[in-house]
Backbone as JSON Lines, residues from 0, in Angstrom:
{"i":0,"aa":"M","n":[137.11,191.01,13.65],"ca":[137.75,192.28,13.78],"c":[138.5,192.57,12.48]}
{"i":1,"aa":"L","n":[138.35,193.79,12.03],"ca":[139.06,194.26,10.84],"c":[139.97,195.4,11.24]}
{"i":2,"aa":"L","n":[141.12,195.47,10.62],"ca":[142.08,196.55,10.91],"c":[142.1,197.54,9.76]}
{"i":3,"aa":"F","n":[142.07,198.82,10.11],"ca":[142.09,199.89,9.12],"c":[143.14,200.92,9.52]}
{"i":4,"aa":"R","n":[143.62,201.67,8.55],"ca":[144.67,202.63,8.83],"c":[144.14,204.0,9.24]}
{"i":5,"aa":"S","n":[142.85,204.27,9.0],"ca":[142.3,205.58,9.35],"c":[140.78,205.5,9.4]}
{"i":6,"aa":"E","n":[140.18,206.53,9.98],"ca":[138.71,206.63,10.01],"c":[138.17,206.71,8.59]}
{"i":7,"aa":"E","n":[138.88,207.43,7.72],"ca":[138.45,207.55,6.32],"c":[138.44,206.18,5.64]}
{"i":8,"aa":"H","n":[139.43,205.36,5.95],"ca":[139.5,204.02,5.38],"c":[138.29,203.19,5.85]}
{"i":9,"aa":"V","n":[137.94,203.32,7.1],"ca":[136.76,202.62,7.64],"c":[135.52,203.05,6.87]}
{"i":10,"aa":"E","n":[135.37,204.36,6.67],"ca":[134.19,204.87,5.98],"c":[134.13,204.38,4.53]}
{"i":11,"aa":"R","n":[135.26,204.4,3.83],"ca":[135.28,203.92,2.43],"c":[134.93,202.44,2.37]}
{"i":12,"aa":"W","n":[135.5,201.65,3.27],"ca":[135.2,200.22,3.29],"c":[133.72,199.98,3.57]}
{"i":13,"aa":"S","n":[133.19,200.69,4.56],"ca":[131.78,200.54,4.93],"c":[130.87,200.87,3.75]}
{"i":14,"aa":"E","n":[131.16,201.96,3.06],"ca":[130.35,202.34,1.9],"c":[130.46,201.29,0.79]}
{"i":15,"aa":"G","n":[131.68,200.83,0.54],"ca":[131.9,199.85,-0.51],"c":[131.24,198.51,-0.23]}
{"i":16,"aa":"Q","n":[131.18,198.15,1.03],"ca":[130.57,196.87,1.43],"c":[129.09,197.0,1.74]}
{"i":17,"aa":"R","n":[128.61,198.25,1.78],"ca":[127.22,198.52,2.17],"c":[126.92,197.91,3.53]}
{"i":18,"aa":"T","n":[127.87,198.14,4.42],"ca":[127.79,197.61,5.79],"c":[127.92,198.77,6.76]}
{"i":19,"aa":"P","n":[127.04,198.86,7.75],"ca":[127.17,199.95,8.72],"c":[128.44,199.8,9.55]}
{"i":20,"aa":"I","n":[128.97,200.93,9.97],"ca":[130.16,200.93,10.82],"c":[129.75,200.51,12.22]}
{"i":21,"aa":"G","n":[130.43,199.53,12.76],"ca":[130.18,199.09,14.13],"c":[131.08,199.88,15.07]}
{"i":22,"aa":"A","n":[131.54,199.25,16.11],"ca":[132.43,199.9,17.06],"c":[133.83,199.97,16.48]}
{"i":23,"aa":"T","n":[134.51,201.07,16.74],"ca":[135.91,201.2,16.34],"c":[136.74,201.56,17.56]}
{"i":24,"aa":"F","n":[138.0,201.16,17.51],"ca":[138.92,201.54,18.57],"c":[140.33,201.56,18.0]}
{"i":25,"aa":"T","n":[141.2,202.24,18.69],"ca":[142.58,202.38,18.22],"c":[143.36,201.11,18.54]}
{"i":26,"aa":"A","n":[144.52,200.99,17.91],"ca":[145.41,199.85,18.21],"c":[145.81,199.88,19.68]}
{"i":27,"aa":"Q","n":[146.05,201.07,20.22],"ca":[146.41,201.18,21.64],"c":[145.27,200.7,22.53]}
{"i":28,"aa":"Q","n":[144.04,201.05,22.2],"ca":[142.91,200.57,22.98],"c":[142.77,199.06,22.86]}
{"i":29,"aa":"G","n":[143.01,198.52,21.68],"ca":[142.95,197.07,21.49],"c":[143.99,196.36,22.34]}
{"i":30,"aa":"W","n":[145.2,196.93,22.38],"ca":[146.26,196.34,23.2],"c":[145.89,196.41,24.68]}
{"i":31,"aa":"R","n":[145.37,197.56,25.11],"ca":[144.97,197.7,26.51],"c":[143.84,196.74,26.87]}
{"i":32,"aa":"L","n":[142.9,196.56,25.96],"ca":[141.79,195.63,26.2],"c":[142.33,194.21,26.33]}
{"i":33,"aa":"A","n":[143.18,193.79,25.4],"ca":[143.74,192.43,25.46],"c":[144.53,192.22,26.74]}
{"i":34,"aa":"T","n":[145.32,193.2,27.11],"ca":[146.14,193.09,28.32],"c":[145.26,192.99,29.56]}
{"i":35,"aa":"A","n":[144.27,193.86,29.66],"ca":[143.37,193.84,30.82],"c":[142.54,192.57,30.86]}
{"i":36,"aa":"W","n":[142.11,192.11,29.71],"ca":[141.2,190.97,29.64],"c":[141.9,189.64,29.91]}
{"i":37,"aa":"F","n":[143.13,189.5,29.39],"ca":[143.79,188.19,29.43],"c":[145.0,188.11,30.35]}
{"i":38,"aa":"H","n":[145.32,189.16,31.09],"ca":[146.56,189.14,31.9],"c":[146.6,188.02,32.93]}
{"i":39,"aa":"D","n":[145.46,187.59,33.41],"ca":[145.43,186.57,34.46],"c":[144.82,185.25,33.98]}
{"i":40,"aa":"R","n":[144.73,185.08,32.67],"ca":[144.02,183.92,32.11],"c":[144.63,182.58,32.52]}
{"i":41,"aa":"S","n":[145.93,182.53,32.72],"ca":[146.57,181.25,33.09],"c":[146.63,181.02,34.6]}
{"i":42,"aa":"S","n":[146.09,181.93,35.36],"ca":[146.09,181.8,36.82],"c":[145.05,180.77,37.26]}
{"i":43,"aa":"P","n":[145.37,179.95,38.26],"ca":[144.37,179.0,38.77],"c":[143.15,179.71,39.37]}
{"i":44,"aa":"D","n":[143.32,180.97,39.75],"ca":[142.22,181.75,40.34],"c":[141.39,182.49,39.29]}
{"i":45,"aa":"W","n":[141.69,182.27,38.0],"ca":[140.98,182.98,36.95],"c":[139.49,182.67,37.01]}
{"i":46,"aa":"H","n":[138.7,183.69,36.71],"ca":[137.25,183.51,36.6],"c":[136.75,184.35,35.44]}
{"i":47,"aa":"R","n":[135.65,183.94,34.89],"ca":[135.05,184.69,33.8],"c":[134.67,186.08,34.3]}
{"i":48,"aa":"R","n":[134.9,187.08,33.49],"ca":[134.57,188.45,33.87],"c":[133.06,188.61,34.04]}
{"i":49,"aa":"T","n":[132.68,189.28,35.08],"ca":[131.27,189.62,35.26],"c":[130.96,190.81,34.35]}
{"i":50,"aa":"P","n":[129.69,191.05,34.07],"ca":[129.36,192.25,33.28],"c":[129.88,193.54,33.92]}
{"i":51,"aa":"E","n":[129.86,193.61,35.23],"ca":[130.35,194.8,35.93],"c":[131.86,194.95,35.74]}
{"i":52,"aa":"E","n":[132.59,193.83,35.84],"ca":[134.04,193.87,35.63],"c":[134.37,194.27,34.19]}
{"i":53,"aa":"A","n":[133.62,193.72,33.26],"ca":[133.83,194.07,31.85],"c":[133.55,195.54,31.62]}
{"i":54,"aa":"R","n":[132.48,196.04,32.17],"ca":[132.11,197.45,32.01],"c":[133.2,198.35,32.57]}
{"i":55,"aa":"T","n":[133.78,197.97,33.71],"ca":[134.87,198.75,34.3],"c":[136.07,198.79,33.35]}
{"i":56,"aa":"I","n":[136.42,197.64,32.8],"ca":[137.54,197.58,31.85],"c":[137.25,198.46,30.64]}
{"i":57,"aa":"F","n":[136.07,198.32,30.07],"ca":[135.71,199.12,28.9],"c":[135.79,200.61,29.22]}
{"i":58,"aa":"D","n":[135.24,201.01,30.36],"ca":[135.26,202.42,30.75],"c":[136.68,202.95,30.92]}
{"i":59,"aa":"E","n":[137.54,202.16,31.56],"ca":[138.92,202.59,31.79],"c":[139.67,202.79,30.47]}
{"i":60,"aa":"I","n":[139.32,202.02,29.46],"ca":[140.0,202.09,28.18],"c":[139.37,203.15,27.27]}
{"i":61,"aa":"G","n":[138.16,203.58,27.63],"ca":[137.46,204.57,26.82],"c":[136.58,203.96,25.74]}
{"i":62,"aa":"L","n":[136.19,202.71,25.94],"ca":[135.3,202.03,25.0],"c":[133.87,202.3,25.44]}
{"i":63,"aa":"T","n":[133.23,203.21,24.76],"ca":[131.89,203.65,25.15],"c":[130.93,203.48,23.97]}
{"i":64,"aa":"G","n":[129.68,203.64,24.22],"ca":[128.66,203.54,23.19],"c":[127.86,202.26,23.33]}
{"i":65,"aa":"S","n":[126.83,202.16,22.52],"ca":[125.89,201.05,22.66],"c":[126.53,199.69,22.41]}
{"i":66,"aa":"F","n":[127.55,199.61,21.55],"ca":[128.22,198.34,21.28],"c":[128.81,197.75,22.54]}
{"i":67,"aa":"W","n":[129.32,198.58,23.43],"ca":[130.01,198.14,24.63],"c":[129.09,198.04,25.83]}
{"i":68,"aa":"D","n":[127.81,198.33,25.66],"ca":[126.85,198.27,26.75],"c":[126.38,196.83,26.95]}
{"i":69,"aa":"L","n":[126.61,196.28,28.12],"ca":[126.3,194.89,28.39],"c":[124.98,194.7,29.15]}
{"i":70,"aa":"S","n":[124.25,195.78,29.34],"ca":[123.0,195.63,30.1],"c":[121.86,195.16,29.27]}
């Protein structure tokens, strides 16, 4: 994961590195993803997320597109 200050910064970096832009998300979305994904990690009842559970989390946070498609 790389952190950038703006969409323009992402584009300049991508052009300079000759690397296509992958998925992007805001810091708020990253925080929401981490919170949703790991909030119960230390629980004895923890289980690995199913693809359906992951898809629900991604959808709730607004992470869409082919990068986030688990099918």
